BATI-5165 format. One record per residue (C-alpha): residue number from 1; residue in three letters; x, y, z. Coordinates in nm, 2 decimals. Example, Ala and Ser with C-alpha at 12.3 -4.5 7.8 and 13.67 -1.06 7.14 Angstrom:
<recs>
<rec n="1" res="ALA" px="1.23" py="-0.45" pz="0.78"/>
<rec n="2" res="SER" px="1.37" py="-0.11" pz="0.71"/>
</recs>
This chain:
<recs>
<rec n="1" res="MET" px="0.57" py="-0.82" pz="1.88"/>
<rec n="2" res="SER" px="0.39" py="-1.12" pz="1.99"/>
<rec n="3" res="ASP" px="0.12" py="-0.91" pz="2.19"/>
<rec n="4" res="TYR" px="0.05" py="-0.68" pz="1.89"/>
<rec n="5" res="TYR" px="-0.16" py="-0.87" pz="1.68"/>
<rec n="6" res="GLN" px="-0.37" py="-1.04" pz="1.97"/>
<rec n="7" res="ASN" px="-0.56" py="-1.24" pz="1.73"/>
<rec n="8" res="LYS" px="-0.81" py="-0.95" pz="1.68"/>
<rec n="9" res="TYR" px="-0.82" py="-0.99" pz="1.33"/>
<rec n="10" res="ARG" px="-0.91" py="-1.34" pz="1.28"/>
<rec n="11" res="ILE" px="-1.01" py="-1.39" pz="0.90"/>
<rec n="12" res="PRO" px="-1.11" py="-1.76" pz="0.78"/>
<rec n="13" res="SER" px="-0.93" py="-1.74" pz="0.44"/>
<rec n="14" res="ALA" px="-0.61" py="-1.63" pz="0.30"/>
<rec n="15" res="ARG" px="-0.76" py="-1.47" pz="-0.02"/>
<rec n="16" res="LEU" px="-1.18" py="-1.40" pz="-0.07"/>
<rec n="17" res="PRO" px="-1.29" py="-1.30" pz="-0.39"/>
<rec n="18" res="HIS" px="-1.55" py="-1.07" pz="-0.26"/>
<rec n="19" res="TRP" px="-1.35" py="-0.95" pz="0.05"/>
<rec n="20" res="ASP" px="-1.38" py="-0.57" pz="0.15"/>
<rec n="21" res="TYR" px="-1.02" py="-0.46" pz="0.14"/>
<rec n="22" res="GLY" px="-1.14" py="-0.17" pz="0.37"/>
<rec n="23" res="SER" px="-1.24" py="-0.40" pz="0.63"/>
<rec n="24" res="ASN" px="-1.04" py="-0.46" pz="0.97"/>
<rec n="25" res="GLY" px="-0.73" py="-0.64" pz="0.96"/>
<rec n="26" res="ALA" px="-0.37" py="-0.72" pz="0.92"/>
<rec n="27" res="TYR" px="-0.25" py="-0.71" pz="0.54"/>
<rec n="28" res="PHE" px="0.12" py="-0.81" pz="0.45"/>
<rec n="29" res="ILE" px="0.20" py="-0.62" pz="0.13"/>
<rec n="30" res="THR" px="0.47" py="-0.62" pz="-0.13"/>
<rec n="31" res="ILE" px="0.51" py="-0.37" pz="-0.40"/>
<rec n="32" res="CYS" px="0.79" py="-0.40" pz="-0.68"/>
<rec n="33" res="THR" px="1.00" py="-0.13" pz="-0.90"/>
<rec n="34" res="LYS" px="0.90" py="-0.13" pz="-1.24"/>
<rec n="35" res="ASP" px="1.11" py="-0.47" pz="-1.42"/>
<rec n="36" res="ARG" px="1.22" py="-0.52" pz="-1.08"/>
<rec n="37" res="GLU" px="1.52" py="-0.25" pz="-1.10"/>
<rec n="38" res="TYR" px="1.75" py="-0.17" pz="-0.79"/>
<rec n="39" res="ASP" px="1.61" py="0.19" pz="-0.77"/>
<rec n="40" res="PHE" px="1.61" py="0.19" pz="-0.37"/>
<rec n="41" res="GLY" px="1.97" py="0.11" pz="-0.30"/>
<rec n="42" res="VAL" px="2.21" py="-0.19" pz="-0.25"/>
<rec n="43" res="ILE" px="2.25" py="-0.46" pz="0.02"/>
<rec n="44" res="GLU" px="2.61" py="-0.50" pz="0.13"/>
<rec n="45" res="ASN" px="2.69" py="-0.73" pz="0.43"/>
<rec n="46" res="GLU" px="2.35" py="-0.80" pz="0.49"/>
<rec n="47" res="THR" px="2.26" py="-0.45" pz="0.52"/>
<rec n="48" res="MET" px="2.06" py="-0.22" pz="0.34"/>
<rec n="49" res="HIS" px="2.20" py="0.09" pz="0.20"/>
<rec n="50" res="LEU" px="1.94" py="0.31" pz="0.07"/>
<rec n="51" res="SER" px="1.98" py="0.52" pz="-0.25"/>
<rec n="52" res="ASN" px="1.82" py="0.85" pz="-0.21"/>
<rec n="53" res="ILE" px="1.51" py="0.71" pz="-0.38"/>
<rec n="54" res="GLY" px="1.49" py="0.46" pz="-0.11"/>
<rec n="55" res="ILE" px="1.50" py="0.72" pz="0.17"/>
<rec n="56" res="LEU" px="1.22" py="0.87" pz="-0.01"/>
<rec n="57" res="ALA" px="1.03" py="0.51" pz="-0.05"/>
<rec n="58" res="GLU" px="1.06" py="0.46" pz="0.34"/>
<rec n="59" res="LEU" px="0.99" py="0.80" pz="0.43"/>
<rec n="60" res="CYS" px="0.65" py="0.78" pz="0.24"/>
<rec n="61" res="TRP" px="0.58" py="0.47" pz="0.38"/>
<rec n="62" res="HIS" px="0.64" py="0.58" pz="0.74"/>
<rec n="63" res="GLN" px="0.40" py="0.84" pz="0.67"/>
<rec n="64" res="ILE" px="0.09" py="0.67" pz="0.55"/>
<rec n="65" res="PRO" px="-0.04" py="0.65" pz="0.88"/>
<rec n="66" res="GLN" px="-0.05" py="1.05" pz="0.89"/>
<rec n="67" res="HIS" px="-0.26" py="1.05" pz="0.59"/>
<rec n="68" res="THR" px="-0.52" py="0.75" pz="0.64"/>
<rec n="69" res="PRO" px="-0.74" py="0.73" pz="0.95"/>
<rec n="70" res="ASN" px="-0.74" py="0.42" pz="1.16"/>
<rec n="71" res="VAL" px="-0.44" py="0.25" pz="1.00"/>
<rec n="72" res="GLU" px="-0.14" py="0.15" pz="1.21"/>
<rec n="73" res="LEU" px="0.20" py="-0.02" pz="1.05"/>
<rec n="74" res="GLY" px="0.36" py="-0.32" pz="1.16"/>
<rec n="75" res="ALA" px="0.73" py="-0.45" pz="1.05"/>
<rec n="76" res="TYR" px="0.82" py="-0.30" pz="0.70"/>
<rec n="77" res="VAL" px="1.12" py="-0.27" pz="0.48"/>
<rec n="78" res="VAL" px="1.26" py="-0.14" pz="0.19"/>
<rec n="79" res="MET" px="1.43" py="-0.40" pz="0.01"/>
<rec n="80" res="PRO" px="1.66" py="-0.28" pz="-0.37"/>
<rec n="81" res="ASN" px="1.35" py="-0.35" pz="-0.59"/>
<rec n="82" res="HIS" px="1.07" py="-0.37" pz="-0.33"/>
<rec n="83" res="VAL" px="0.87" py="-0.29" pz="-0.03"/>
<rec n="84" res="HIS" px="0.74" py="-0.52" pz="0.25"/>
<rec n="85" res="GLY" px="0.50" py="-0.40" pz="0.49"/>
<rec n="86" res="ILE" px="0.24" py="-0.49" pz="0.72"/>
<rec n="87" res="ILE" px="-0.07" py="-0.25" pz="0.70"/>
<rec n="88" res="ILE" px="-0.30" py="-0.30" pz="0.99"/>
<rec n="89" res="ILE" px="-0.67" py="-0.14" pz="0.95"/>
<rec n="90" res="ASP" px="-0.83" py="-0.09" pz="1.31"/>
<rec n="91" res="LYS" px="-1.14" py="0.09" pz="1.23"/>
<rec n="92" res="PRO" px="-1.38" py="0.14" pz="1.55"/>
<rec n="93" res="ASP" px="-1.73" py="-0.03" pz="1.51"/>
<rec n="94" res="ASP" px="-1.90" py="0.28" pz="1.46"/>
<rec n="95" res="TYR" px="-1.67" py="0.41" pz="1.21"/>
<rec n="96" res="VAL" px="-1.82" py="0.54" pz="0.85"/>
<rec n="97" res="ALA" px="-1.60" py="0.63" pz="0.61"/>
<rec n="98" res="SER" px="-1.63" py="0.99" pz="0.50"/>
<rec n="99" res="LYS" px="-1.69" py="1.10" pz="0.13"/>
<rec n="100" res="LYS" px="-1.39" py="1.26" pz="-0.02"/>
<rec n="101" res="THR" px="-1.46" py="1.61" pz="-0.17"/>
<rec n="102" res="ASP" px="-1.30" py="1.81" pz="-0.46"/>
<rec n="103" res="GLU" px="-1.09" py="1.98" pz="-0.18"/>
<rec n="104" res="ASP" px="-0.96" py="1.66" pz="-0.01"/>
<rec n="105" res="VAL" px="-0.82" py="1.52" pz="-0.36"/>
<rec n="106" res="GLU" px="-0.67" py="1.82" pz="-0.43"/>
<rec n="107" res="THR" px="-0.45" py="1.90" pz="-0.09"/>
<rec n="108" res="ARG" px="-0.40" py="1.56" pz="0.09"/>
<rec n="109" res="PRO" px="-0.06" py="1.49" pz="0.06"/>
<rec n="110" res="ILE" px="-0.07" py="1.17" pz="-0.07"/>
<rec n="111" res="ASN" px="-0.32" py="1.11" pz="-0.32"/>
<rec n="112" res="VAL" px="-0.45" py="0.81" pz="-0.51"/>
<rec n="113" res="GLU" px="-0.32" py="0.72" pz="-0.84"/>
<rec n="114" res="THR" px="-0.69" py="0.73" pz="-0.99"/>
<rec n="115" res="ARG" px="-0.85" py="1.03" pz="-0.92"/>
<rec n="116" res="TYR" px="-1.24" py="1.09" pz="-1.00"/>
<rec n="117" res="ILE" px="-1.32" py="1.34" pz="-1.24"/>
<rec n="118" res="SER" px="-1.51" py="1.62" pz="-1.06"/>
<rec n="119" res="SER" px="-1.65" py="1.81" pz="-1.34"/>
<rec n="120" res="LEU" px="-1.78" py="1.66" pz="-1.67"/>
<rec n="121" res="PRO" px="-2.00" py="1.82" pz="-1.94"/>
<rec n="122" res="THR" px="-2.33" py="1.81" pz="-1.90"/>
<rec n="123" res="PRO" px="-2.47" py="1.47" pz="-2.09"/>
<rec n="124" res="THR" px="-2.71" py="1.49" pz="-2.36"/>
<rec n="125" res="ALA" px="-2.87" py="1.18" pz="-2.26"/>
<rec n="126" res="PRO" px="-2.98" py="1.01" pz="-1.91"/>
<rec n="127" res="LEU" px="-2.67" py="0.84" pz="-1.75"/>
<rec n="128" res="ASN" px="-2.70" py="0.48" pz="-1.70"/>
<rec n="129" res="PRO" px="-2.80" py="0.38" pz="-1.34"/>
<rec n="130" res="HIS" px="-2.71" py="0.05" pz="-1.38"/>
<rec n="131" res="LYS" px="-2.34" py="0.14" pz="-1.54"/>
<rec n="132" res="ASN" px="-2.30" py="0.41" pz="-1.27"/>
<rec n="133" res="GLN" px="-2.36" py="0.12" pz="-0.97"/>
<rec n="134" res="LYS" px="-2.13" py="-0.13" pz="-1.16"/>
<rec n="135" res="MET" px="-1.87" py="0.12" pz="-1.16"/>
<rec n="136" res="ALA" px="-1.92" py="0.23" pz="-0.80"/>
<rec n="137" res="ALA" px="-1.92" py="-0.14" pz="-0.70"/>
<rec n="138" res="ILE" px="-1.53" py="-0.17" pz="-0.90"/>
<rec n="139" res="SER" px="-1.40" py="0.16" pz="-0.80"/>
<rec n="140" res="PRO" px="-1.17" py="0.12" pz="-0.50"/>
<rec n="141" res="LYS" px="-1.30" py="0.25" pz="-0.20"/>
<rec n="142" res="PRO" px="-1.18" py="0.56" pz="0.04"/>
<rec n="143" res="TYR" px="-0.90" py="0.39" pz="0.32"/>
<rec n="144" res="SER" px="-0.90" py="0.08" pz="0.15"/>
<rec n="145" res="ILE" px="-0.55" py="-0.12" pz="0.08"/>
<rec n="146" res="PRO" px="-0.60" py="-0.04" pz="-0.32"/>
<rec n="147" res="THR" px="-0.65" py="0.34" pz="-0.23"/>
<rec n="148" res="ILE" px="-0.35" py="0.33" pz="0.04"/>
<rec n="149" res="ILE" px="-0.11" py="0.15" pz="-0.17"/>
<rec n="150" res="GLY" px="-0.22" py="0.39" pz="-0.48"/>
<rec n="151" res="SER" px="-0.16" py="0.68" pz="-0.27"/>
<rec n="152" res="TYR" px="0.19" py="0.56" pz="-0.17"/>
<rec n="153" res="LYS" px="0.32" py="0.46" pz="-0.49"/>
<rec n="154" res="ALA" px="0.21" py="0.80" pz="-0.64"/>
<rec n="155" res="SER" px="0.36" py="1.01" pz="-0.37"/>
<rec n="156" res="VAL" px="0.67" py="0.85" pz="-0.41"/>
<rec n="157" res="THR" px="0.67" py="0.89" pz="-0.81"/>
<rec n="158" res="ARG" px="0.52" py="1.25" pz="-0.74"/>
<rec n="159" res="HIS" px="0.83" py="1.36" pz="-0.50"/>
<rec n="160" res="ALA" px="1.11" py="1.17" pz="-0.71"/>
<rec n="161" res="ASN" px="1.00" py="1.38" pz="-0.97"/>
<rec n="162" res="ARG" px="0.99" py="1.69" pz="-0.77"/>
<rec n="163" res="LEU" px="1.31" py="1.64" pz="-0.64"/>
<rec n="164" res="GLY" px="1.47" py="1.52" pz="-1.04"/>
<rec n="165" res="LEU" px="1.57" py="1.16" pz="-0.91"/>
<rec n="166" res="ASN" px="1.58" py="0.94" pz="-1.17"/>
<rec n="167" res="PHE" px="1.30" py="0.68" pz="-1.06"/>
<rec n="168" res="GLY" px="1.21" py="0.40" pz="-1.32"/>
<rec n="169" res="GLY" px="0.85" py="0.36" pz="-1.17"/>
<rec n="170" res="TRP" px="0.65" py="0.07" pz="-1.02"/>
<rec n="171" res="GLN" px="0.52" py="-0.25" pz="-1.12"/>
<rec n="172" res="PRO" px="0.14" py="-0.18" pz="-1.20"/>
<rec n="173" res="ARG" px="0.01" py="-0.43" pz="-0.96"/>
<rec n="174" res="PHE" px="0.11" py="-0.51" pz="-0.59"/>
<rec n="175" res="HIS" px="0.08" py="-0.84" pz="-0.40"/>
<rec n="176" res="ASP" px="-0.14" py="-0.85" pz="-0.08"/>
<rec n="177" res="HIS" px="-0.21" py="-1.17" pz="0.18"/>
<rec n="178" res="ILE" px="-0.45" py="-1.12" pz="0.43"/>
<rec n="179" res="ILE" px="-0.30" py="-1.24" pz="0.76"/>
<rec n="180" res="ARG" px="-0.53" py="-1.46" pz="0.93"/>
<rec n="181" res="ASN" px="-0.39" py="-1.54" pz="1.31"/>
<rec n="182" res="GLU" px="-0.11" py="-1.46" pz="1.54"/>
<rec n="183" res="LYS" px="0.11" py="-1.74" pz="1.43"/>
<rec n="184" res="SER" px="0.10" py="-1.59" pz="1.08"/>
<rec n="185" res="TYR" px="0.16" py="-1.26" pz="1.18"/>
<rec n="186" res="ALA" px="0.46" py="-1.36" pz="1.38"/>
<rec n="187" res="GLN" px="0.62" py="-1.55" pz="1.10"/>
<rec n="188" res="ILE" px="0.54" py="-1.27" pz="0.86"/>
<rec n="189" res="HIS" px="0.68" py="-1.04" pz="1.09"/>
<rec n="190" res="GLU" px="1.02" py="-1.24" pz="1.15"/>
<rec n="191" res="TYR" px="1.06" py="-1.26" pz="0.74"/>
<rec n="192" res="ILE" px="1.02" py="-0.88" pz="0.68"/>
<rec n="193" res="ILE" px="1.29" py="-0.79" pz="0.91"/>
<rec n="194" res="ASN" px="1.53" py="-1.10" pz="0.82"/>
<rec n="195" res="ASN" px="1.51" py="-1.00" pz="0.47"/>
<rec n="196" res="SER" px="1.81" py="-0.82" pz="0.42"/>
<rec n="197" res="ALA" px="2.01" py="-1.08" pz="0.57"/>
<rec n="198" res="ASN" px="1.87" py="-1.31" pz="0.36"/>
<rec n="199" res="TRP" px="1.89" py="-1.13" pz="0.03"/>
<rec n="200" res="GLU" px="2.03" py="-1.35" pz="-0.17"/>
<rec n="201" res="LYS" px="1.78" py="-1.62" pz="-0.12"/>
<rec n="202" res="ASP" px="1.48" py="-1.39" pz="-0.20"/>
<rec n="203" res="LYS" px="1.30" py="-1.43" pz="-0.53"/>
<rec n="204" res="PHE" px="1.32" py="-1.09" pz="-0.66"/>
<rec n="205" res="TYR" px="1.74" py="-1.12" pz="-0.61"/>
<rec n="206" res="ASN" px="1.90" py="-1.06" pz="-0.93"/>
<rec n="207" res="PRO" px="2.29" py="-1.09" pz="-0.92"/>
</recs>
């Protein structure tokens, strides 16, 4: 693990207000269930025992690189009421994200929660170009951290519903942290793999 990060993703700030979350880097992600309910299983004797939904949450996380180009996974863990994981975006220098088509949106196994409407009635007045530019600027970019997480959450929810599993859902937001150097990467890696053993000290623990 110590050679995995290799200081490839040096980022000057832990939280940049204008940072492009589709840029190359390593990101520490935390996603919680709605109201932090224990939907994913229980921890006994410092070992996580996954429920059926927990198994689904782990499987969908493991499949993220299969549905997103130039993405790798670092350490990750499914806990009773949250998921921790490291997502690494490592695009080549000449990479240009292809524009999504309507077919891509409909057929990809994991889809973002917020879909673009592909067909609208013909407007009676010219569209406001400034408004369109503003919406484009704030919309999540393809293959960025927000769209990756949105796709993951939607996939877990969709498959849980399809299988008739009683899943309460997700918190609407998630927490992200840009990993700035190899030392931070190592610390977060250790935190993740030891999370089950330290469950009763965790801020998400609720006896």
